[in-house]
C-alpha positions as CSV (number, residue, x, y, z in Angstrom):
1,M,28.7,-56.2,-6.1
2,T,27.2,-53.8,-8.5
3,V,28.0,-53.4,-12.2
4,F,28.0,-49.6,-12.2
5,S,30.0,-47.3,-9.8
6,D,28.2,-45.0,-7.4
7,L,27.9,-41.6,-9.0
8,N,27.5,-39.9,-5.6
9,L,31.0,-38.5,-5.3
10,D,30.3,-36.9,-1.9
11,G,29.9,-40.2,-0.1
12,D,30.2,-39.8,3.6
13,V,31.7,-36.3,3.5
14,P,30.1,-33.9,6.0
15,V,27.7,-31.3,4.5
16,R,30.0,-28.4,5.6
17,A,32.8,-29.8,3.4
18,R,30.7,-30.3,0.3
19,P,30.6,-27.7,-2.5
20,D,27.4,-25.6,-3.0
21,Y,25.3,-27.2,-5.7
22,G,23.6,-25.2,-8.4
23,E,21.1,-26.4,-11.0
24,W,23.7,-28.2,-13.1
25,G,26.4,-29.0,-10.6
26,P,28.8,-27.5,-8.0
27,N,29.1,-23.7,-7.8
28,A,32.5,-22.0,-7.5
29,V,34.4,-24.8,-9.1
30,D,37.0,-24.0,-11.8
31,T,36.2,-24.8,-15.3
32,T,38.4,-27.3,-17.3
33,A,40.0,-24.4,-19.2
34,Q,40.8,-22.6,-15.9
35,K,42.3,-25.8,-14.5
36,K,44.5,-26.2,-17.6
37,R,45.7,-22.5,-17.2
38,H,46.5,-23.1,-13.6
39,R,48.6,-26.2,-14.5
40,V,50.6,-24.1,-16.9
41,Y,51.0,-21.3,-14.4
42,A,52.2,-23.8,-11.8
43,V,54.9,-25.1,-14.2
44,I,56.0,-21.6,-15.1
45,A,56.1,-20.6,-11.4
46,F,58.2,-23.7,-10.6
47,I,60.7,-22.9,-13.4
48,V,60.9,-19.3,-12.3
49,A,61.5,-20.3,-8.6
50,V,64.2,-22.8,-9.6
51,A,65.9,-20.1,-11.8
52,V,65.8,-17.6,-8.9
53,I,67.3,-20.2,-6.5
54,V,70.0,-21.2,-8.9
55,G,70.8,-17.5,-9.8
56,A,71.0,-16.6,-6.1
57,G,73.3,-19.6,-5.4
58,Y,75.6,-18.6,-8.3
59,F,75.6,-15.0,-7.1
60,W,76.6,-16.0,-3.5
61,Y,79.1,-18.5,-4.8
62,R,80.8,-15.8,-6.9
63,I,80.9,-13.5,-3.8
64,V,82.3,-16.2,-1.5
65,M,84.9,-17.3,-4.0
66,G,86.0,-13.7,-4.7
67,Y,85.5,-13.7,-8.4
């Protein structure tokens, strides 16, 4: 058992599934700031989707009940 973990995060992953590596690390990988923005966008998109579903349900309920 080793004291330190293996820093090779690719492990046994096939070469075709690995990201392209540049001089300082993987290419075409989002930065931390982009990942944070994407998380916020995902939460906003989820809230909008739920609001649309609830609004459509209320709209159809009003039509069916004849209000």
